[in-house]
BAVO-812345 format. One line per 4 residues: their letters; for each residue x, y, z of N, C-alpha, C. Coordinates in pm, 1 decimal. Each point is the difference from the previous one (the first is absolute). Layout:
% residues N
A	X/Y/Z/X/Y/Z/X/Y/Z ~ ... .
END
This chain:
% residues 126
MTHE	9758.2/8012.0/8616.1/31.3/-58.3/129.0/-100.8/-111.0/30.5 ~ 50.1/-106.4/55.9/-88.2/-109.2/41.1/-61.0/34.2/136.1 ~ -102.0/-76.2/38.5/-60.8/21.6/130.7/104.0/-20.4/110.7 ~ 88.2/-96.6/-18.4/106.0/-24.8/98.9/94.9/119.8/8.7 .
DIRD	34.4/57.7/-116.4/85.5/119.9/-1.9/-66.5/115.3/75.2 ~ -128.3/16.9/-24.0/-74.0/108.3/64.4/-7.9/-23.3/150.8 ~ -22.8/-123.6/39.6/-5.7/-32.0/143.6/137.0/27.2/65.3 ~ 107.3/-39.5/-67.3/134.6/27.8/52.5/24.3/150.4/11.2 .
FADS	-45.8/74.3/-100.0/13.2/145.5/2.2/-76.0/57.3/119.3 ~ -122.7/-46.4/21.4/-81.7/47.7/112.0/66.8/-32.3/133.3 ~ 57.8/-118.2/12.0/70.2/-36.6/123.1/120.8/91.0/23.8 ~ 72.4/32.4/-106.3/114.0/89.7/10.3/-44.6/141.0/39.9 .
YTTA	-109.5/44.4/-56.9/-57.4/131.6/31.7/-40.9/5.3/147.3 ~ -63.2/-104.7/47.5/-39.9/-8.6/140.0/122.2/6.2/91.2 ~ 102.3/-74.9/-34.8/125.0/1.6/77.8/61.6/139.3/1.1 ~ -7.5/70.0/-112.0/54.3/136.1/-7.2/-72.7/92.4/98.1 .
WCSH	-131.3/-9.3/6.7/-75.9/81.3/95.9/42.4/-32.5/142.7 ~ 17.7/-126.6/28.9/36.3/-42.8/135.9/142.9/40.9/36.7 ~ 80.9/35.3/-98.3/137.5/43.9/26.0/5.4/140.7/57.5 ~ -109.4/74.1/-16.2/-9.0/139.4/44.5/93.4/91.5/-79.1 .
DPAL	31.7/-39.6/-122.4/88.6/77.8/-86.6/-76.5/40.1/-126.4 ~ -40.2/127.2/-10.5/-77.9/41.7/-117.5/72.1/-21.5/-132.0 ~ 133.1/1.8/1.0/74.8/-23.9/-124.4/-22.3/-142.2/-49.7 ~ -10.1/-96.1/91.0/-25.8/-139.1/-40.6/-140.3/-15.4/-56.8 .
VAEH	-95.8/71.3/57.5/-136.4/-1.7/-55.3/3.5/59.0/-140.8 ~ 67.5/113.3/-15.3/4.9/70.2/-128.0/68.7/-81.3/-109.6 ~ 89.4/-90.4/36.9/66.8/-83.6/-100.6/-98.4/-87.7/-77.0 ~ -118.5/-19.7/51.4/-101.0/-81.5/-67.4/-78.9/80.2/-103.6 .
YTPD	28.5/129.0/-8.5/-67.5/91.0/-91.8/99.5/53.5/-102.3 ~ -51.6/43.8/-112.5/83.4/72.1/-95.5/46.8/129.3/67.5 ~ 105.3/64.1/-51.5/49.2/122.3/64.8/-107.1/107.9/19.4 ~ -96.4/5.2/-89.4/-107.3/99.1/13.8/-131.6/-64.8/44.0 .
GTIA	8.7/-118.8/60.6/-118.8/-73.4/43.7/-74.6/71.5/111.3 ~ -132.6/-7.3/-7.2/-84.8/69.9/96.2/-106.9/-92.4/56.7 ~ -56.5/45.5/111.0/-115.9/-66.4/58.4/-102.4/107.8/34.8 ~ -124.4/-28.2/-28.6/-111.9/86.6/38.1/-82.0/-78.4/101.5 .
INSG	-16.2/54.8/118.0/-69.3/-70.8/107.5/-140.5/55.2/16.8 ~ -96.4/-91.3/2.6/-141.6/36.0/18.4/-42.2/112.7/-94.0 ~ 34.7/-14.9/-126.9/-35.4/94.6/-106.2/65.4/136.5/16.7 ~ 106.6/6.2/79.1/73.6/125.5/16.0/94.9/22.9/-115.5 .
DATP	82.4/99.2/14.3/97.3/34.3/-103.4/108.5/-106.2/-9.5 ~ 49.1/-21.3/-120.7/114.0/-89.0/-20.8/122.4/64.3/63.8 ~ 66.7/-77.5/84.7/112.9/49.5/78.4/117.9/-94.9/-17.9 ~ 121.5/50.4/-7.9/114.9/-90.0/-10.4/-0.3/-101.2/115.5 .
IRDV	24.9/-125.0/-31.6/-9.1/-106.4/99.0/95.8/21.1/116.8 ~ 117.3/50.5/-26.4/94.9/19.2/110.0/-56.2/95.5/105.2 ~ -69.4/104.6/-43.3/-61.5/94.4/93.1/-109.1/-66.9/82.5 ~ -80.4/-81.2/-65.4/-108.4/-70.0/70.0/57.2/-100.7/99.1 .
AQSF	99.4/-75.5/-43.0/61.6/-97.8/89.6/60.8/69.7/121.1 ~ 70.5/110.1/-22.1/60.0/72.6/111.9/-107.3/48.6/96.4 ~ -110.9/47.6/-52.5/-109.3/49.5/83.3/-56.7/-110.8/89.3 ~ -26.1/-116.0/-58.3/-53.9/-111.8/78.6/101.8/-49.3/102.5 .
IDEF	124.8/-5.7/-38.3/104.7/-46.9/92.7/17.3/100.1/114.2 ~ -11.3/128.5/-28.9/6.1/101.5/106.2/-119.5/-12.8/94.6 ~ -118.5/-23.2/-55.5/-120.2/-12.0/82.4/-3.9/-130.1/79.7 ~ 60.6/-105.4/-55.3/-1.5/-132.5/63.4/142.0/-56.7/-0.3 .
PDIQ	84.4/44.2/93.3/140.4/-43.1/0.9/17.1/-151.6/12.6 ~ -101.2/-68.8/51.6/7.3/-145.9/15.1/-88.0/-72.4/-101.8 ~ -29.5/65.7/-111.0/-91.0/-55.9/-100.3/41.9/-141.0/-43.2 ~ -98.2/-86.0/-8.9/17.1/-133.5/-56.0/-108.1/-17.5/-105.7 .
VFTD	37.2/-48.1/-116.2/-93.6/-20.2/-109.9/-5.7/-148.5/-31.0 ~ -120.2/-47.8/-29.1/-22.9/-141.0/-30.6/-72.3/-9.8/-133.1 ~ 44.1/-89.7/-85.6/-67.7/-26.2/-125.9/-118.7/-90.5/27.0 ~ -119.7/46.4/-35.2/-120.6/-80.9/16.5/-32.6/-79.0/-126.3 .
DVVL	17.4/63.5/-115.9/-29.6/-67.5/-126.5/58.1/82.4/-114.3 ~ 20.6/-65.0/-110.8/44.7/64.8/-122.3/-85.2/-56.1/-113.4 ~ -67.7/90.0/-73.2/-93.2/-41.8/-104.3/37.4/70.5/-129.9 ~ 10.5/-75.8/-107.1/28.2/55.8/-131.9/-131.3/15.9/-75.1 .
KDDV	-30.2/124.3/-41.0/-121.3/31.2/-77.0/41.3/77.4/-123.8 ~ -1.6/-68.4/-112.5/42.7/60.6/-125.9/140.8/57.2/15.2 ~ 15.4/131.4/-16.8/132.3/63.7/7.7/28.2/61.1/136.9 ~ -86.2/-27.0/97.5/14.0/58.3/133.0/17.4/-111.5/102.1 .
VEYY	88.1/24.0/95.4/18.4/-92.9/112.3/-63.3/64.0/122.4 ~ -82.2/-76.1/69.9/-56.8/46.3/126.6/79.1/-65.0/112.6 ~ 59.2/83.4/82.5/81.6/-42.6/113.3/-77.2/33.3/128.0 ~ -47.1/-101.9/68.2/-77.1/17.3/123.1/93.8/-13.5/119.7 .
WTFT	-11.3/92.4/94.7/94.0/5.6/111.3/-72.1/34.0/129.3 ~ 68.3/-26.8/108.6/-38.4/47.7/132.6/124.4/60.0/61.8 ~ -15.7/115.2/65.5/113.9/52.5/73.6/-38.8/22.8/144.6 ~ 99.4/-16.5/84.8/-16.3/27.4/142.1/112.0/94.3/42.0 .
GTHA	-25.8/73.8/104.7/102.4/88.5/53.4/-57.5/88.5/108.0 ~ 88.1/68.8/66.5/-37.7/93.5/104.7/13.3/140.8/-55.6 ~ -108.2/75.2/3.4/0.5/135.9/-54.6/89.6/89.4/85.6 ~ 96.8/63.5/-63.8/99.2/80.7/71.9/-63.6/115.7/76.4 .
GSGK	-102.4/60.0/-56.1/-62.1/115.4/64.3/-90.3/-34.1/116.9 ~ -81.0/-103.4/-16.1/-98.8/-33.3/103.5/44.6/-113.3/91.7 ~ 96.7/-79.0/-45.3/41.1/-117.4/77.1/-98.0/-114.7/-10.4 ~ -99.9/13.1/-86.4/-104.1/-102.5/-14.8/43.8/-106.8/-99.6 .
PVRI	-32.6/-126.7/30.2/26.7/-106.6/-97.1/-102.0/6.8/-113.6 ~ 46.6/-29.3/-119.8/-84.6/3.9/-118.8/18.3/-129.2/-78.4 ~ -111.3/-51.7/-51.0/1.5/-116.4/-89.6/-99.4/30.3/-111.5 ~ 51.3/16.5/-120.1/-82.2/38.0/-115.2/31.0/-92.8/-117.1 .
SGFE	-103.7/-37.9/-70.7/15.3/-76.8/-123.9/-40.0/88.5/-117.5 ~ 56.1/-30.6/-113.9/-31.9/74.3/-120.7/60.4/-69.3/-119.5 ~ 6.7/70.8/-110.2/60.4/-57.5/-119.8/55.1/109.3/-88.4 ~ 90.8/-40.8/-86.4/54.6/87.2/-102.6/-26.5/-64.4/-135.8 .
EWTF	-24.2/82.6/-97.7/-11.8/-44.3/-138.7/124.5/48.0/-72.7 ~ 81.5/-96.1/-39.6/127.6/32.1/-62.7/-8.7/-7.9/-151.4 ~ 58.4/97.9/-66.3/22.9/-4.8/-143.2/151.5/-2.7/-18.4 ~ 47.6/-104.2/-68.3/143.4/-19.9/-14.5/53.8/65.6/-126.8 .
AEDG	124.0/44.3/9.9/74.1/50.0/-116.0/67.5/-118.5/-68.3 ~ 56.9/25.4/-114.4/66.8/-106.8/-75.0/120.2/-57.6/73.5 ~ 58.1/77.1/92.4/117.1/-48.5/72.8/-36.9/-90.5/118.5 ~ -130.7/-28.4/17.3/-43.1/-90.7/106.1/-19.4/66.5/135.0 .
RIAR	5.5/133.1/1.6/-26.0/72.8/124.0/-132.7/74.5/-12.6 ~ -51.8/45.6/114.0/-128.5/69.2/2.2/17.4/140.3/-57.6 ~ -84.3/32.8/-96.7/-0.3/135.1/-56.9/-94.9/89.1/79.4 ~ -113.8/-56.0/36.1/-95.5/74.2/81.9/-84.5/-98.5/79.6 .
SRGN	-43.4/49.3/114.0/-81.4/-80.7/89.9/-114.6/85.1/51.3 ~ -111.3/-66.2/22.4/-114.0/64.0/66.7/-24.0/-78.8/128.2 ~ 17.7/65.8/113.3/-18.4/-64.5/128.7/-135.4/32.8/59.7 ~ -56.2/-96.7/71.7/-132.3/17.9/59.1/-4.2/-62.3/138.4 .
YDQA	-54.4/73.9/94.7/-29.0/-54.1/132.3/-111.4/83.8/61.6 ~ -57.3/-48.6/109.3/-111.6/66.5/66.3/54.0/112.9/87.3 ~ -5.1/121.8/-51.6/53.6/115.8/71.1/-73.0/24.3/132.0 ~ -130.6/-18.4/1.4/-76.3/22.5/123.8/43.0/-98.3/108.9 .
EYDR	22.7/-125.1/-36.7/44.6/-100.3/97.7/141.8/32.2/48.0 ~ 84.5/41.9/-89.7/135.7/42.2/34.7/-5.4/112.5/103.5 ~ -79.2/103.5/-28.2/-13.1/113.7/90.9/-56.6/-43.8/134.9 ~ -98.3/-89.1/-1.8/-60.7/-48.3/123.8/103.2/-71.0/86.7 .
QIEH	82.6/-82.7/-60.7/100.1/-74.7/76.0/105.7/93.0/59.6 ~ 38.5/101.5/-73.1/99.5/94.0/52.7/-57.8/75.5/120.8 ~ -129.2/25.1/-4.6/-62.2/73.8/108.8/-39.8/-88.9/118.1 ~ -48.5/-123.9/-29.6/-62.8/-81.7/104.8/62.4/-136.5/23.2 .
DV	99.6/-41.1/-68.1/59.8/-133.6/6.1/-68.6/-96.2/-96.6 ~ 69.4/-109.0/-25.2/-49.8/-104.4/-89.3/-121.5/-62.7/62.8 .
END
C-alpha cells in the first residue's frame, strides 16, 4: 500500500467510527481482527467499537496523523463525545499501531491513550 492508500484507509476508518455503526468499523479488519487497548487483552474490534459507541453515543473521531514505520502503520486520532454514564464531555487523543493482513485490512491493532486523563474527564469534565 502506498502512503496515499494508507491515508485513504485511515480516513475511511475515521468515517466508520463517526457513523456509530460497529459493523462499519469492523469492515476495516479481517474477520478475526482484534485490538488490544493500553496493553490489555486482544478483543474483537466489533466488540470494542460497540463498547465505545455505547459509552459515547455522539462520538466523533478525527484523524490527526498517519505514519508508516516499517510494516506497522501508526494512526493518530482524537475523539470527542459525551459519556453516557456521567454526562461529561470527553476529548482524548491517542494512537493505534496497525498490522495489515495480505487482503489490505487490519489483522491486529494496539491502541493507546492516557487512561488516567480519560477517567479524570469522565469524573470532572474536560
